[in-house]
Structures are given as C-alpha cells and as structure tokens.
C-alpha positions, 0 to 999 in steps of 0.5 A, a space after each residue: 261432295 266437291 269439298 270432300 274431293 278437294 280435301 282428299 286430293 290435297 291430302 293425297 298430294 301431301 302424302 306423296 310429298 311427305 312419304 317421299 322424304 324429299 323437298 321442304 315447305 318454306 323459304 330456302 335458307 330462312 325457315 323450311 319444314 322438311 319431312 323425315 327420311 323415313 315415316 314411322 314403322 307400321 307398329 307405331 301407328 297403332 297407338 294413335 289410331 287406337 286412341 282416335 278410334 276409342 275416344 273419337 268413336 265414342 264422341 261420334 256415337 254420342 253425337 249420333 245419339 243426340 240427333 237420331 235417338 234422344 227424344 226429350 231435352 234431358 236425353 239430348 243434353 246428356 248426349 251432348 255432354 257425353 260427346 264433348 267429354 269424349 272430345 275433351 279426352 281425345 284432345 288431351 290424349 291424342 297429342 301424347 299418342 302422336 309423339 310416336 317414335 319421333 324421327 327415326 331417320 337416324 336410328 339405323 343406317 340407310 338401307 337397313 331396317 330402322 328399329 323403333 326408338 322412343 325419341 318422340 317421347 323423350 323429345 318432349 322432355 329434351 325440347 322443354 329443357 332446351 334453351 334453343 327450342 323453347 328457353 322458358 322452362 330452363 329460365 324458370 329454373 334460374 328464378 329464385 325470386 319472381 319479383 326480382 325477376 320482374 324488376 330485372 327483366 328488361 335489363 337482364 333477360 331481354 339482352 339475348 347473346 344469340 338470335 337462337 336463344 331469343 324466345 324469352 326476350 321477345 315475350 313479356 315476363 308472363 311467359 317465363 312466370 307461367 313455367 315458374 308457377 308450374 315449377 313451384 306447384 310441382 315442387 310443393 306437391 309431393 304427389 305430383 313429383 312422385 307421379 310424374 317422376 315415375 311416369 318418365 321412365 315408363 314413357 321413354 323406356 329409359 332410366 331416370 339417370 339416363 334421362 337426366 344425363 341425356 337431356 342435359 347433354 342435349 341442352 348443353 350441346 344445343 346451347 354451345 352450338 349457338 355460342 351461349 352455354 347454359 347451366 344444367 338442370 336438376 334431375 327433378 326437372 325431368 318430372 317437372 317437364 312432363 308436369 308442364 307438358 300436362 298443363 300446356 296440353 290441358 289448356 287446349 282441353 279447357 278451350 273446348 267449351 269456348 269453341 263449342 259455345 262460340 260456334 253455337 251461340 245465337 240460336 238453339 236447336 239442332 243446327 246450333 249444336 251441329 255447328 258446335 260439334 263440327 267446330 270442336 271436331 275440326 279444332 281437336 283434330 287439326 294438325 297444328 293443335 296436336 303437333 304443338 300442344 306442348 308449347 306456350 302457343 297452346 294456352 295463348 290459343 285457349 285464351 284467344 278462344 275464351 276472349 272471343 267467346 266473352 265478347 261474342 256473349 256480350 253482343 248476344 246478351 246486349 241483343 237479348 236485353 234490347 229485344 226482351 227488355 231484360 237486365 243488361 249483362 253485357 258489361 260482365 262479359 266484356 270485363 271478362 274478355 278484357 281480363 282474359 286478353 290481358 292475361 293472354 297478352 302477358 304470355 305473348 304480345 302477339 296475342 294483341 292481334 286478337 284485338 284486331 279480330 274484335 275491332 273488325 267483328 264489332 265494326 262490321 257486325 255489332 256497331 249497336 254495342 254501346 261504347 260504355 260496354 267497350 270501355 268496360 272491356 278496355 278498362 279491365 284490360 288496362 287495369 289488369 296490365 297495370 296490376 301485373 306491372 306493379 306486382 312484378 315491377 316492370 315497365 310494360 312499354 320498355 318490355 314491349 319496345 325491347 321485345 319488338 327490337 329483338 324480334 326484328 333482329 332475330 327473325 325479320 332482318 334475316 327473312 324476306 317479306 315478299 315470299 313469306 307474305 304468300 308462304 305464311 298462308 300456304 303453311 297455315 293452310 297445311 297445318 290448319 287442316 285441309 278439311 277446315 280450309 275447304 269449308 272456309 270458301 263460300 258465299 253464305 252470309 255470316 249470320 251466327 254471331 260466332 261466324 262473324 267473329 270467325 270471319 274477322 279472324 280470317 281477315 286478321 290472318 290476311 292482314 298479319 301475313 301481308 304486314 310482314 311482322 311474321 315471317 315463318 313458323 306460322 304453323 305454331 305461331 298462328 295456332 291462336 287463329 285456329 279457333 275462329 277459323 274452325 268456327 267460320 268453317 263450321 258455320 256453313 250449311 253442310 250435310 252430316 255425311 259431308 261433315 263426318 267424312 271431312 273430320 275423318 280426313 282431318 284426322 288422317 292428315 294429322 296422323 300422316 303429318 305426325 308420322 312424317 314430320 314430327 317432332 317439330 319442336 326439337 332440342 
C-alpha cells in the first residue's frame, strides 16, 4: 500500500493549501493558480457527490460483476459494456455537476456568511463568450462565409491587437471553424435551439434577458480591460454556448473506447480488462479532464487518444499477420491515424507533439513495422492537410509561422524558461491526479502495447517541459497527454483493492480542486 499512502499524503497536503485560501501554484508575476478565498458551502458538494456515487457506483458494481459473478463470455461482455456505459455517463455528467456555485469569495463581505451563487454555471456561458478567456466562440459569430474566413485568416485573424486576445492567432483556422460548425448546426435545428435556450435559465436561475445582458457586459468589460473592444453577441448565443459546451464535453466521452482499447490491447482475459477499466477510471476522474472539459483542449485530447489507438492497433495487427499468416490490416489503421492526427492538428498545432509520441513508441518498441505502413499514415496525414488548405484557401506554412510568432510574443517572451521547466511538471502532476502519478514510477517493463505508447507519452512530456516552448497553463494545455499517462499508470501490477482505493482518492482530489479552484476558465 505504499502508493496509496503516498497519494493520501499528497492529497492531505494539497487540501491544507487549498482550504487555507492562501498561496499559489506557478511562477509569480507570470502565471499563478490561486485558490478561492472560500471553498464551496457544504450544500454545494451534494450534487457532484450524488452524480459520482450513482454513476461511479454503478460502474463499480458492473466491474465487480464482471470479475466475480459473470460465468460465461456473454455475461462478462455485458458487464463490461455496462461498466463502460456508466463510466461514459459519469464522464459526461460530472464536469457539469462540478461547475458548482463557482468562486463565492465575492458573494459576501469577508466575515459574513457567504450565500450560494450560480456563478459556476453562469461562468460556462460567460467564459465561452469572452474573447479574453477563449475567443473562438465570439469569432465564430463574426463569420458569414467560412471560405472567405479561411482566405483572410493569416492576414486578418493572426494579427492580435492584444496578447490577451491571441487564442485564435496561435491556432490554425480549424479551431474557430469547429465553433462555427457547432453554431451552424445549432441554428439549423430548431429542437436544439428550443432545448438549450430553455435549459439556460434552469441551470443559472436567471432569466434569458438577464443572462444576455450579463454575458455581454462581461464580454465587453473583459475586452476593454485589455484594450480591444468586441461586438456584442445575440441572445441566441446563450443557448449556442451551452450547445457548444455539450459538444466539447461529449468529445471526452467519445475518447473512452480509445483509452480502454489502448490499455487492454495486446492480450485477452481478466488482466487486459482490468488494465482497461483502471485506465478509464483514472482518465474520467482526473482533475484536468473535469475542470477543462468545456475547452478546445477536450477534442484535442480525444483526437490524441484515437490517434494513439489507431497506430497501436496497426502494430498489433501487423504482429498478428506475421504470426498467423493472416491478411495485413495495418495499412487501414495507419491511414485512420494519419487522418485523425491531421484533423486534430487542424484544431491546434500543439497536437503535432503526438507525432513525437509515435516516433518514440515505434523506434523503441516496433521497429519491425514496415516503412510502407508508416508512409501510409504520413501520406494520409499530408493529403488531409492539403485538402483542408485547398478547401479553405489558406497557406498552412504561413499560418504556422504566424502562430509561432504570436505564441512567442504573447507568452514565451514574458515568461522565464528555467522556473517553468520544473514548474510545468509540478502543475501537471497536481492536475493529472496523484493517484495516477504514484502509479507511473515502477521498474516493470512495458510489455502491453498500450504501455509502450504510454511510456513514450511520458518521455514526450519531459521533452516538452525542457524545450521551453510551453511555459505555464499546462493544467489545460497538456490535457492531451492524460490518456497515455493513464494507460502507462494502469499497466502496472496492482491489486483490485489498491486500484479501487486509488480511484476513490482520484475522485476526492478532483472534487476538492473544483470546490476550491474552480472555475479555472473565467471571462
């Protein structure tokens, strides 16, 4: 039980810091995460606890049934599917429940009993509307013609007037086009408009008119604060923001089969399924996933998980073809990986770091994979990018050059390399979850295929931190590295009891951080 003790100790120390409401995590004067002056009132903990107990408990019972009661293959399969379904529901619902009352430090004067507010649920709308917090949603409402947007992207949208409004400029056009696509679907389906428009007042306990006025006031004041005014958004964008948040959260649910499949790949039976369940549990309950579920980093993390799964599946299929003289299927999986990585990097160039994970995994563990299969993936990746560039009439090299220049000007030149080379790792450890981190350190060889890709992901994390290209905000930006880390952590030889206790501690840490730090994405 040394890992459990280490995890519990780290969690206790973190609780002391967070509940005190003092100190910060980061580098002073550059980027610091500070706890709220007050945690949630006790009543606000009930909803996330209820969601966790209902759906997490149902998943736990199904997993118990899979390993202890189910006798034949059909019963085991049904229990497995039920457990994954319950974990998927938990993955979708828990981030919403963890929105809570938000930061209530301003809801009453110090010394008085704070009253419950709905800032946490209102914040999800206000943050998406803000051009300082995210920017993509607001720009999507300024697009009339997506093809023209692509043509003008490098000249018009990669020239930020303020370093605080540089989210769009540091990304390819795919980031905004994702939000634009969500907007167009929402506007084209009356049922979506009616449903999410009706949901907004229920969630926030405010009228639609008050929500519209408040969100626009926050949007305007945040932009004026950095010297760049922005146009107001229509009242229909209230429901549009919730619809977009729904899609962002769903992307993490869609990633669950990839996380489970990658963790269990390469072997059959109880051991493989136990790895899969543990990896998904660490993923679903991680602080970073739940606190940043409604950001662009969520679909990037999902795309990463599926890319890794497709390449690992290609390696697995190639091995089977060699051993059993079966038809080769690796080319299809490599093609899927190339297309998925291209679409993911169309959202963010940072997703290209997944390429380093693939290079390391293939070079260290799968040198036997024929070059023609590698070329299949590379060619599909390149063709997908070329098609995107032709459709939207932009120059990928110019966009990438501009994005890197803005990134350097907006963040790198104002933040020091040396402290962040270490602090990045400390922050990532806290947000990945101590239960996950204590399982990373062991001497066991990476025998399962998933573990090999997971280890390559950890090496990539170290390279990124030392490179100096990321200085702060890794609690959100490195969400895409959570899947390989969870898969490597889950590949260890742990008893069912240890796994269960660690998952409980992982959930407790996430709930604590939501109640004392959230919301982390603010207008």
